[in-house]
C-alpha positions in Angstrom: 0.0 0.0 0.0 1.3 3.5 -0.9 0.1 6.6 0.8 0.8 10.2 -0.5 0.0 13.3 1.5 1.2 16.6 2.9 2.9 16.1 6.3 3.7 19.7 7.3 2.9 23.1 6.0 3.6 26.7 7.0 2.3 29.8 5.4 1.3 33.4 6.0 -2.3 34.4 5.3 -5.0 36.9 6.2 -6.9 35.7 9.3 -8.3 38.2 11.9 -7.1 37.5 15.4 -10.7 37.7 16.7 -11.2 34.3 14.9 -8.9 32.8 17.5 -10.9 34.1 20.5 -12.1 30.6 21.5 -8.8 28.8 20.9 -6.2 27.8 23.5 -3.1 30.0 23.8 0.2 28.4 22.8 3.9 29.6 23.2 4.6 32.1 20.4 7.4 31.6 18.0 10.4 33.8 17.6 9.4 37.3 16.3 5.8 36.7 17.2 4.0 38.0 20.4 1.0 35.8 20.5 0.1 32.2 19.5 -3.2 30.2 19.4 -4.0 26.5 18.8 -7.3 25.2 17.3 -9.1 22.0 18.1 -7.1 19.9 15.5 -3.7 21.4 16.4 -3.2 24.0 13.7 -1.3 27.0 15.2 -1.8 30.7 14.5 0.8 33.4 15.4 0.4 37.1 15.5 2.4 40.3 16.4 5.4 40.1 14.1 6.7 43.7 14.2 9.4 42.9 11.6 6.7 42.3 8.9 5.3 45.2 6.9 2.3 43.2 5.9 0.4 42.1 9.0 -0.4 38.5 8.0 -0.9 35.6 10.3 1.7 32.8 10.4 -0.1 29.4 10.2 1.6 26.2 11.0 0.1 22.7 10.6 2.2 19.8 11.8 1.9 16.3 10.7 -0.3 15.4 13.6 -2.7 18.2 12.8 -2.8 17.3 9.1 -3.4 13.7 10.0 -6.5 14.8 12.0 -7.8 16.8 9.1 -7.2 13.9 6.7 -9.1 11.6 9.1 -12.1 14.0 8.8 -12.1 13.3 5.1 -10.4 16.6 4.0 -8.0 16.2 1.0 -4.7 18.0 0.6 -6.3 19.8 -2.4 -9.1 21.1 -0.2 -6.8 22.0 2.8 -4.4 24.0 0.7 -7.1 25.4 -1.6 -8.8 26.9 1.5 -5.6 28.5 2.5 -5.1 30.0 -1.0 -8.5 31.6 -0.7 -7.1 33.6 2.2 -4.2 34.8 0.0 -1.7 32.3 1.6 2.0 32.6 0.9 3.7 29.3 1.6 7.1 29.2 3.2 7.4 25.5 3.8 5.6 22.3 2.7 6.6 18.7 3.3 5.5 15.9 0.9 5.4 12.4 2.4 5.2 9.1 0.5 4.9 5.9 2.7 5.0 2.4 1.3 3.8 -0.4 3.5 5.1 -3.8 2.5 2.9 -6.1 0.5 4.7 -7.6 -2.5 7.3 -4.9 -2.9 8.9 -2.3 -0.6 11.4 0.4 -1.4 14.1 0.1 1.3 16.7 2.5 2.6 19.3 0.4 0.8 17.5 1.3 -2.4 17.6 5.0 -1.5 21.3 4.8 -0.8 21.9 3.1 -4.2 19.8 5.9 -5.9 22.4 8.4 -4.6 25.4 6.1 -5.1 24.7 5.4 -8.8 23.7 8.9 -9.7 20.0 8.2 -10.3 18.6 11.2 -8.5 17.7 14.4 -10.3 17.6 17.2 -7.7 19.5 20.2 -6.6 19.6 18.7 -3.1 22.2 16.1 -4.3 24.8 18.9 -4.3 24.5 18.9 -0.5 25.6 15.3 -0.1 24.2 12.4 1.8 24.1 11.5 5.5 23.2 8.1 6.8 22.1 7.3 10.4 22.5 3.6 11.2 22.2 1.3 14.2 24.3 -1.8 15.0 22.4 -5.0 15.9 23.5 -7.6 18.4 25.1 -9.5 15.6 27.2 -6.6 14.5 25.1 -5.8 11.4 24.9 -2.2 10.4 21.2 -1.3 9.7 20.3 2.1 8.2 17.5 3.9 10.0 17.5 7.4 8.2 19.0 8.8 5.1 19.3 12.6 4.5 20.0 14.1 1.0 20.9 17.8 1.1 22.9 20.2 3.1 21.8 20.0 6.7 23.3 23.5 7.5 21.2 25.0 4.7 18.0 23.1 5.4 16.1 26.2 6.6 16.6 27.9 3.2 16.9 25.0 0.7 14.9 22.2 2.3 16.0 18.6 2.5 15.0 15.0 1.5 14.9 12.2 4.1 14.0 8.6 4.0 13.5 6.4 7.1 12.2 3.1 8.3 8.6 3.9 9.3 8.2 0.4 10.7 10.8 1.0 13.3 9.1 4.3 14.3 5.8 2.6 14.6 7.3 -0.3 16.7 6.6 -2.9 14.1 10.2 -3.7 13.4 12.4 -3.1 10.4 11.3 -3.8 6.8 7.6 -3.2 7.2 7.3 0.4 5.9 9.5 3.1 4.3 8.7 6.8 4.4 10.1 9.3 1.9 9.8 13.0 2.8 10.6 16.0 0.7 10.8 19.3 2.6 10.5 22.3 0.4 11.1 26.0 1.3 10.2 29.5 0.0 9.2 29.8 -3.6 9.4 26.0 -4.3 7.1 25.4 -1.4 4.6 28.0 -2.7 4.8 26.6 -6.2 4.0 23.1 -5.0 1.1 24.4 -2.9 -0.4 26.0 -6.0 0.1 22.9 -8.0 -1.7 20.7 -5.4 -4.5 23.3 -4.8 -5.2 24.0 -8.5 -4.2 20.7 -10.2 -4.3 18.2 -7.4 -0.9 17.0 -8.6 1.0 15.6 -5.6 3.4 13.1 -7.3 4.2 15.3 -10.2 5.1 18.1 -7.8 7.4 15.7 -5.8 9.2 14.6 -9.0 9.6 18.2 -10.2 12.0 18.8 -7.3 13.2 15.3 -6.5 13.1 12.7 -9.3 14.7 9.3 -9.5 15.4 7.3 -12.6 14.4 3.9 -11.2 11.5 1.6 -11.6 10.7 1.3 -7.9 10.5 5.1 -7.6 8.1 5.2 -10.6 5.9 2.7 -8.7 5.8 5.0 -5.7 4.9 8.1 -7.7 2.7 6.6 -10.4 2.7 10.0 -12.2 5.0 12.0 -14.5 6.9 15.1 -13.6 4.6 18.1 -13.3 5.0 21.1 -15.6 5.5 24.3 -13.7 2.5 26.7 -13.6 3.3 29.4 -16.1 3.7 32.9 -14.7 2.2 36.0 -16.3 2.3 39.6 -15.4 -0.4 42.1 -14.7 -4.1 41.6 -15.6 -3.4 38.3 -17.4 -1.8 36.7 -14.3 -4.5 38.0 -12.0 -7.2 36.5 -14.3 -5.3 33.2 -14.2 -5.2 33.2 -10.4 -8.9 34.1 -10.3 -9.9 31.2 -12.6 -7.6 28.8 -10.8 -9.4 29.6 -7.6 -12.7 29.3 -9.3 -11.9 25.8 -10.7 -10.6 24.7 -7.3 -13.9 25.8 -5.7 -15.9 24.1 -8.4 -14.0 20.8 -8.0 -14.0 20.9 -4.2 -17.5 22.2 -3.5 -19.8 22.1 -6.5 -18.8 18.8 -8.1 -19.5 16.7 -5.0 -22.8 18.5 -4.4 -23.8 18.0 -8.1 -22.9 14.3 -7.9 -25.1 13.8 -4.8 -28.0 15.7 -6.4 -27.8 13.6 -9.6 -27.7 10.4 -7.5 -30.8 11.5 -5.5 -32.8 12.3 -8.6 -32.0 8.9 -10.1 -33.0 7.0 -6.9 -36.2 9.0 -6.6 -37.2 8.3 -10.2 -36.7 11.8 -11.5 -34.0 10.9 -14.0 -31.4 13.3 -15.2 -33.6 16.2 -16.5 -32.3 18.6 -13.9 -28.8 17.5 -14.6 -29.3 18.2 -18.3 -30.7 21.6 -17.5 -27.7 22.4 -15.3 -25.4 21.4 -18.3 -27.3 23.8 -20.5 -26.9 26.6 -18.1 -23.2 25.8 -18.0 -23.0 26.2 -21.7 -22.2 22.6 -22.6 -23.3 21.3 -26.0 -26.0 18.5 -26.1 -23.6 15.8 -27.2 -21.0 16.9 -24.6 -23.7 16.8 -21.9 -24.8 13.3 -22.7 -21.2 12.0 -22.8 -20.4 13.8 -19.6 -23.3 12.4 -17.7 -23.1 8.9 -19.2 -19.6 8.5 -17.9 -21.0 8.3 -14.4 -22.9 5.1 -15.2 
C-alpha cells in the first residue's frame, strides 16, 4: 500500500485575530508575540513587528494534518482553502509511505539511488548522510538517510527517508517513508500545484526525481509542468480562474454528484442535470457524454 499526503505546511495568510478568541493559547514563535492552537492542532501566530504586511503565520504539523485527513479533507481542499485567504507558503513537506505487500522500497534502495547517480535534484549537491544502528550480531542497519545540506535546510529544504516500521514499533522492513521538505518559492509553487491541479506526485518529482522503476511505482505520475507565470491583468485572471476551478471541484462537483444520485434514486431521472449542463454552456452531445460517464 502506498500513501501520499502533505505532512507539514507553513504559510502566511489573512486571518483576523478575533477568529482565535475561543482557541487555546500556545507559546509564540520567535518574532511573534501571540500564539493560538485550534481543536485539531493548527497553530496561528500574531504580532510580528518585523513584517510590513500584517499577516498571520499558520503552522500545521503532521499530527494536525493527519487529524484533518481523518475527517475526510483532502490536501487539495486544505491547501485550496488557505489559498482563498491569500496564503503565501514558506514550507511544505510531501510524504510518501510504502507499506510492505509484495514490494517495498528500502533504505538500501535510496542509498543506491544516490550512489549510482540516479537522483535528479539540486539537493544532491548537499551530499548524503546516513544514520545507522548496530544490531546484536554486529550488522549495520540504516534507519534514516538525508540528502541535502543540513546546515542550509532552513533555506533550501531537504530529502529524508526512514524506516517507518521502526518508528511505529513494528520492526524493520515493514514500511518506508520518503519526505521532501521544500522551502520558500518552491514550497509555494508546489502548494499552488496541489491546490489547483491536485498534482502531488508530479510536484514531488519536479523537485526530487529518481530514474528507477521502484521510484516510478511510488509516484505513479510523470513530472509536473510548472505553472506558467504571467504579469499584470493576465496573471490576475489566471489566479482568479484557478481559484474558481478549485472551488468548483471541491464544493460544486461533489454536491452535483449527490444531487444527480438523489434524482435517479427518486425516479426523476437526469432532467435537472441536463438543465444544469445547458446553463453551464455545454453542448447537447457533450452533456450526454459527460453524464453517461457516471454510469
